[in-house]
C-alpha atoms as one frame of an Amber mdcrd trajectory, in Angstrom:
protein
 119.869 234.570 369.782 121.243 233.402 366.718 119.381 230.357 366.902 115.882
 232.418 367.251 117.000 234.458 364.612 117.637 231.566 362.066 114.458 229.956
 362.822 112.763 232.982 362.012 114.325 233.289 358.660 114.191 230.039 357.812
 110.661 230.027 358.182 109.977 232.764 356.323 111.551 232.116 353.364 109.333
 228.350 353.416 106.205 230.173 354.455 107.132 232.457 351.454 108.135 230.392
 348.927 104.653 227.788 349.247 102.528 231.312 349.334 104.302 232.311 346.436
 103.957 228.961 344.550 100.062 228.753 345.597  99.094 232.354 344.355 101.303
 231.727 341.002  98.996 228.293 340.669  96.066 230.079 341.228  96.734 232.944
 338.801  97.791 230.314 336.269  94.374 228.554 337.005  92.445 231.810 336.138
  94.401 232.618 333.516  93.808 229.119 331.673  90.076 229.562 332.979  89.626
 232.559 331.376  91.185 231.376 328.031  88.946 228.430 328.074  85.940 230.565
 328.936  85.457 227.894 331.316  82.900 229.981 333.353  79.443 230.343 332.373
  77.076 233.163 333.928  74.410 230.812 333.669  76.307 228.537 336.400  77.778
 231.356 338.873  78.758 234.977 339.273  81.277 236.618 337.060  84.240 236.144
 339.444  87.360 235.194 337.530  88.483 237.684 335.330  91.636 240.103 334.484
  91.682 242.051 337.595  91.653 238.784 339.953  94.202 237.358 337.520  96.737
 240.435 337.998  95.855 240.449 341.913  97.362 237.042 342.488  99.951 237.496
 340.078 100.607 240.690 342.101 100.398 239.002 345.619 102.547 235.854 344.085
 105.363 238.267 343.280 105.639 240.196 346.397 105.872 236.926 348.411 108.592
 235.964 346.174 110.427 238.404 347.009 110.058 237.927 350.443 111.193 234.639
 349.871 114.208 235.561 348.701 115.312 238.053 350.913 114.339 235.806 353.770
 117.251 232.929 352.007 119.309 235.824 351.548 119.390 236.907 355.093 119.306
 233.571 356.765 122.493 232.825 358.508 122.152 228.931 358.519 122.294 228.891
 354.138 124.340 231.717 353.709 123.565 232.535 350.076 125.319 235.089 348.251
 123.512 237.101 345.532 125.843 235.404 342.889 124.260 231.901 344.482 120.396
 233.663 344.339 120.586 235.128 340.963 122.947 233.188 338.994 122.373 229.608
 337.671 124.165 226.586 338.674 126.494 228.908 341.147 124.665 227.532 344.323
 126.708 226.081 347.173 123.111 224.119 347.920 121.659 221.764 345.548 122.528
 223.910 342.253 120.959 222.031 339.703 117.259 222.454 341.580 118.025 225.672
 342.170 118.780 227.051 338.704 115.311 226.105 337.870 113.598 228.724 340.452
 116.545 231.262 339.073 115.343 230.725 335.483 111.640 230.937 336.725 112.723
 234.263 338.111 114.182 235.460 334.986 111.163 233.874 332.961 108.525 235.798
 335.086 110.284 239.641 334.812 110.441 239.027 331.081 106.782 238.212 331.534
 106.432 241.619 333.523 108.172 243.562 331.425 106.218 242.394 328.468 102.773
 242.978 329.811 104.225 246.557 330.687 105.215 246.979 326.837 102.344 245.793
 325.905 100.655 249.090 324.217 103.962 248.750 322.062 104.637 245.301 321.308
 100.886 244.612 320.393  98.468 241.771 321.505 100.046 238.997 319.875 103.490
 239.382 320.883 102.113 239.806 324.147  99.866 236.798 324.290 103.141 234.677
 322.680 104.864 235.518 325.219 102.651 235.282 328.360 102.414 231.422 327.471
 105.976 231.347 329.399 103.772 231.490 332.573 103.578 227.940 331.993 106.738
 227.256 331.975 107.400 229.709 335.207 104.685 227.580 336.835 106.586 224.382
 336.066 110.229 225.164 337.162 108.832 226.699 340.382 107.206 223.179 341.034
 110.182 221.426 340.327 112.488 224.078 342.491 110.058 223.644 344.984 110.374
 219.816 344.977 114.152 219.887 344.618 115.032 221.968 347.323 112.373 222.220
 349.754 113.037 220.977 353.204 109.594 220.143 353.591 109.251 217.820 350.558
 108.917 214.669 352.438 105.759 215.992 354.285 102.415 215.123 353.538 100.717
 218.630 352.958 103.917 219.759 351.098 103.398 216.755 348.317  99.948 217.131
 348.521 100.416 220.904 347.421 102.606 220.022 344.512 100.549 217.340 343.338
  96.689 219.368 343.484  98.582 222.487 341.661 100.582 220.011 339.186  97.086
 217.740 338.025  94.771 220.947 338.633  97.059 223.127 336.022  97.514 219.969
 333.835  93.795 219.668 333.232  93.417 222.878 332.657  95.905 222.962 329.808
  94.854 219.867 328.121  91.226 221.061 328.313  92.462 224.678 326.377  94.571
 222.712 323.915  92.352 219.712 322.930  88.796 220.529 324.246  88.319 224.080
 323.559  85.233 225.331 321.043  86.203 228.290 318.781  83.700 230.919 318.594
  82.429 230.607 315.249  82.948 233.743 313.017  79.554 235.681 311.710  80.158
 237.010 308.495  78.610 240.180 308.553  75.632 240.971 306.323  76.537 243.411
 303.004  74.455 246.312 302.594  71.764 246.753 299.687  73.101 249.274 297.323
  71.058 251.806 296.308  70.228 250.389 292.806  69.728 247.067 294.282  66.741
 248.223 296.312  65.370 250.125 293.934  64.853 247.192 291.685  64.019 244.713
 294.137  61.494 246.715 296.070  58.632 246.539 293.724  59.120 243.097 292.874
  59.566 242.305 296.675  56.034 243.947 297.392  53.007 242.642 295.390  50.943
 245.756 296.024  54.054 248.159 294.245  54.082 245.688 291.640  49.913 245.553
 291.036  50.301 249.768 290.754  53.274 249.565 288.399  51.192 247.452 286.265
  47.724 249.874 286.852  50.372 252.760 285.375  51.939 251.143 282.629  48.633
 250.121 281.356  47.113 254.004 280.722  50.715 255.019 279.204  50.427 251.795
 276.462  47.237 252.915 275.609  47.869 256.540 275.186  50.989 255.738 273.390
  48.512 253.622 270.928  46.299 256.272 270.238  48.342 258.962 269.173  49.870
 256.279 266.688  46.482 255.730 265.317  45.914 259.650 264.950  49.295 260.188
 263.094  48.317 257.546 260.628
């Protein structure tokens, strides 16, 4: 019975860790695609949006909790709470375990910053949100260094594809992203300018103004002659 329980908890821990990592990769990919405006509405429907990014992040967090709980209750690994939450305190590959613990704390910090976004502002939230790339890198190193399936072809394929995909999108966002040109708003014409410019911009109004000015000038000359 104990052997079956060990098998179940160990398999759940492995599956939860890989699922959390894959979902984290997808969340990072969607976030980078949104930041680089990779999607074009003329090519395909708008499937990449912030709701999908948040949903993938939430699913990754849920499977991360499953992974941590399964590792803790597994009788084979016999991890204590201090080994799970304190870096370099684990008896099993402490350096590689520390990468995962630091990634966990960074993920918690990013989640808190998202919750406090109305208070800290968008600029600070965006700066802290860049730490998601650090979470991904630390999680990849943690999985490669501590995972028992690292030597298998499918695990190496998952790590390789995820790193290449995130790295290529990151390079695109850093070196090939096009910034939108800033459009300067047209200055509204003041009433004085429009009153002055209106007659000269309209030939008919200009001719009418000349026609009105001519009789007035002739009347003034006639009055001057009479006075003399």
